[in-house]
C-alpha positions as CSV (number, residue, x, y, z in Angstrom):
1,M,149.2,76.2,41.2
2,S,151.6,79.0,42.1
3,L,154.5,80.6,40.9
4,P,157.4,82.8,42.5
5,T,156.2,86.4,42.2
6,G,157.9,89.6,40.7
7,D,157.5,91.3,37.6
8,T,160.6,89.8,35.8
9,F,159.8,86.6,37.2
10,A,156.0,87.8,34.6
11,V,158.3,88.7,31.8
12,D,160.8,86.1,31.5
13,T,157.3,83.5,31.8
14,R,155.6,85.5,29.5
15,E,158.3,85.5,26.8
16,R,159.3,81.8,27.5
17,W,155.6,81.5,26.3
18,R,156.1,83.8,23.4
19,T,159.7,81.6,22.7
20,M,157.2,78.3,22.4
21,S,154.8,79.3,20.5
22,L,156.4,80.8,18.2
23,T,158.7,77.5,17.6
24,E,155.7,74.9,17.6
25,V,151.9,76.7,16.8
26,W,152.3,80.5,15.7
27,L,151.8,81.4,12.5
28,R,152.6,85.4,12.1
29,P,155.2,85.9,15.1
30,G,153.9,90.3,14.7
31,D,150.5,89.6,16.0
32,W,150.9,87.1,19.3
33,Y,151.1,89.6,21.8
34,H,148.5,91.4,23.1
35,P,147.9,92.8,26.7
36,A,145.4,90.1,28.1
37,V,148.8,87.3,27.4
38,D,150.0,89.6,30.2
39,A,146.9,89.1,32.7
40,V,147.1,85.7,31.5
41,V,150.2,84.9,33.0
42,E,149.9,87.4,36.2
43,A,146.9,85.1,37.1
44,I,149.2,82.1,36.9
45,I,152.0,83.5,38.6
46,D,149.2,85.2,41.6
47,G,147.7,81.8,42.0
48,R,144.3,82.4,40.8
49,S,142.0,81.2,38.3
50,P,142.9,82.9,34.8
51,E,139.8,81.4,33.0
52,A,138.9,85.5,32.9
53,P,141.6,87.0,30.9
54,A,141.9,84.0,29.1
55,H,138.2,84.4,28.0
56,R,139.7,88.2,26.9
57,L,142.2,86.9,24.9
58,G,140.3,84.2,23.2
59,G,138.3,87.4,22.1
60,A,141.0,89.4,20.9
61,R,142.5,86.3,19.1
62,S,139.2,86.1,17.4
63,A,139.0,89.3,16.3
64,A,142.5,89.1,14.9
65,G,141.0,86.4,12.6
66,I,143.2,84.2,14.6
67,G,141.4,80.2,14.4
68,L,140.6,78.9,17.5
69,D,142.9,75.9,16.5
70,E,145.8,77.9,16.9
71,T,144.3,80.3,19.9
72,L,144.2,76.4,21.9
73,E,147.4,75.3,21.2
74,D,148.8,78.4,22.1
75,V,147.0,78.1,25.6
76,A,148.8,74.7,25.9
77,C,152.3,76.1,24.8
78,L,152.1,78.4,28.4
79,Y,151.1,75.6,30.8
80,R,154.1,73.3,28.3
81,T,156.0,77.1,29.5
82,V,155.4,76.8,33.6
83,G,155.6,73.1,33.5
84,A,151.5,72.4,34.6
85,P,148.7,70.5,32.9
86,V,146.5,72.2,31.0
87,D,143.6,74.1,32.8
88,V,140.2,73.2,31.1
89,D,138.9,75.8,32.7
90,V,141.1,78.1,30.9
91,V,140.9,76.0,27.3
92,R,136.9,76.7,28.2
93,G,137.5,80.6,28.5
94,A,139.8,81.3,25.8
95,A,137.3,79.2,23.5
96,L,134.2,80.7,24.5
97,G,136.3,84.3,24.1
98,W,136.8,83.2,20.7
99,V,133.2,82.4,19.4
100,Q,132.2,85.6,21.1
101,G,134.7,87.4,18.9
102,R,133.9,85.5,16.3
103,D,129.9,86.3,16.7
104,G,131.1,90.6,16.7
105,R,132.7,90.1,13.4
106,P,131.0,90.4,9.8
107,T,129.8,87.3,8.4
108,L,132.4,86.6,5.4
109,S,132.0,83.5,2.8
110,G,134.5,81.1,3.0
111,V,135.6,77.6,1.8
112,R,137.3,77.6,5.4
113,D,135.4,76.7,8.5
114,P,137.4,79.2,11.0
115,A,137.0,77.0,14.2
116,T,138.2,74.1,12.6
117,G,140.6,75.6,10.3
118,L,139.4,72.5,7.4
119,P,137.8,73.4,4.7
120,T,133.9,73.0,3.8
121,A,132.1,69.7,3.3
122,D,131.1,71.3,0.3
123,Y,134.8,72.6,-1.0
124,L,135.9,68.9,-0.8
125,G,132.8,68.4,-3.1
126,E,134.4,70.5,-5.6
127,R,138.0,69.3,-5.1
128,L,136.3,65.5,-5.8
129,R,134.4,66.9,-9.0
130,E,138.2,67.9,-10.1
131,T,139.2,64.6,-8.9
132,Y,136.8,62.8,-11.4
133,G,136.9,65.1,-13.9
134,R,140.8,64.9,-14.3
135,A,141.0,60.8,-13.9
136,A,138.0,60.8,-17.2
137,R,140.1,62.9,-19.1
138,D,143.5,60.8,-18.3
139,T,141.5,57.1,-18.5
140,A,141.4,56.1,-14.9
141,A,139.6,55.2,-12.7
142,V,139.2,57.3,-8.7
143,T,138.1,54.2,-7.4
144,D,141.8,53.0,-7.7
145,S,144.2,56.2,-7.4
146,H,141.9,57.1,-4.2
147,C,140.3,57.2,-1.3
148,L,138.5,59.0,1.5
149,V,140.3,58.8,5.0
150,V,138.0,59.0,7.7
151,V,138.5,60.1,11.2
152,D,135.4,59.8,13.7
153,V,135.6,60.9,17.1
154,A,132.3,62.0,18.0
155,V,130.5,61.4,21.7
156,E,127.7,62.9,23.3
157,A,126.6,65.3,26.0
158,L,129.4,67.6,24.9
159,D,129.3,70.8,25.9
160,P,129.1,73.8,23.0
161,W,133.0,74.4,23.7
162,Q,134.0,70.9,24.2
163,R,132.8,70.0,20.2
164,M,134.5,73.1,19.4
165,A,137.7,72.6,21.3
166,R,137.8,68.6,19.9
167,A,136.8,70.4,16.6
168,A,139.9,73.2,16.8
169,S,142.2,69.9,18.1
170,V,141.4,67.3,14.9
171,G,141.4,70.2,12.5
172,R,145.2,70.6,13.2
173,T,146.3,67.6,13.6
174,L,144.6,66.6,10.4
175,D,146.4,69.5,8.8
176,Q,150.2,69.0,10.5
177,V,149.6,65.2,8.8
178,F,148.8,65.6,5.9
179,G,149.7,68.5,4.5
180,D,148.7,70.9,1.5
181,G,147.6,68.9,-1.4
182,H,144.9,66.7,0.5
183,P,141.7,68.0,0.2
184,M,140.2,67.5,4.2
185,A,137.1,68.6,5.3
186,S,134.7,68.3,8.7
187,L,132.3,66.7,7.5
188,S,129.7,67.1,10.6
189,D,130.2,67.2,14.6
190,G,133.1,64.8,15.1
191,V,133.5,63.3,11.8
192,F,136.3,64.5,9.5
193,T,137.6,63.1,6.5
194,V,140.9,63.5,3.8
195,L,140.9,62.6,0.3
196,C,144.2,61.0,-0.5
197,E,145.7,59.1,-2.9
198,R,146.5,55.6,-2.4
199,T,150.0,54.8,-2.0
200,P,151.7,51.8,0.3
201,D,152.4,54.0,2.9
202,L,148.8,55.4,3.1
203,P,147.5,53.0,5.5
204,R,150.0,53.8,8.0
205,L,149.9,57.3,7.8
206,S,146.0,56.7,8.5
207,Q,146.4,54.5,12.0
208,S,149.1,57.5,12.9
209,V,147.2,60.3,12.8
210,R,144.8,58.1,15.9
211,R,148.6,58.4,18.2
212,I,148.6,62.1,17.2
213,I,144.8,63.2,17.6
214,E,145.0,61.3,21.1
215,R,148.0,62.4,22.0
216,N,147.2,66.5,20.9
217,A,143.4,65.8,23.2
218,Q,145.8,65.0,26.3
219,I,147.8,67.9,25.4
220,L,144.9,70.2,25.2
221,G,143.1,68.9,27.9
222,V,140.5,67.7,25.6
223,A,141.0,64.0,25.8
224,E,137.7,63.5,27.4
225,T,135.4,65.2,24.2
226,M,136.4,62.6,22.2
227,R,135.6,58.4,21.9
228,R,139.0,56.2,22.7
229,P,140.0,54.7,20.8
230,V,139.4,57.4,17.8
231,R,138.2,55.5,14.7
232,V,140.3,55.8,11.9
233,W,139.2,53.7,8.3
234,M,139.9,53.8,4.6
235,E,136.6,55.0,2.7
236,R,136.6,53.5,-0.9
237,L,135.3,56.3,-3.2
238,P,132.4,55.0,-6.0
239,Q,132.5,55.1,-9.6
240,D,131.1,58.7,-10.4
241,H,130.4,62.0,-8.7
242,A,127.5,62.0,-7.6
243,A,127.7,58.6,-5.3
244,A,131.0,60.0,-4.0
245,L,128.7,63.3,-3.2
246,N,126.4,60.9,-2.0
247,L,128.5,58.7,0.3
248,L,129.3,62.3,2.1
249,E,125.9,63.2,3.1
250,H,126.1,59.4,4.4
251,L,129.0,60.2,6.6
252,R,128.3,63.0,7.2
253,R,125.2,61.2,10.1
């Protein structure tokens, strides 16, 4: 795709991209700009592949501590800005650049997976322990009050960057739909879960997750990395915490 040329048009495209990204996905306005942004825009305007500058931009985002999900959603905002389908090669370039940038940073322990933005399975296990402990103090039954919403998007024979892009897309969707107060985790490659209270709205909310995951995958150009339809179900919790941890291990397989 070739767009009208000229420095003024490039600046206008960049600023419209920035505005859309800050409105829809970007968390901190002060760290959005990087010189690689201009290189990506110029490549699109000139009709060249933006894959190489997108790779540099992905590395810069990672070095700045920005998550992969936010990085790829930002790329999708660019393509919505110029009115074109997301270029999968550009998504791949940004994802690979992000991984290389991450590998160059010192390893820090934490409770979140940087690729998905979701807490780790170990962290979810601790939150389950707290949930069972609170229920025991209140003489309530966790099996009645809580359950796991499980999402399975797994398909075979994916490249590493496709797995990362898929995980980032699903992680961001779960965070958007459930938000704070719902412990969640990436259990394995393509399997995710959320700890939820049993409410009358939960079945409807769970099913809406499928549609939003599939829509976001289309926006990012990674729909072919997911099983269709996406599997979403509510998993009943067992009677005690040890059995709940065994359930998480089973779901990871």
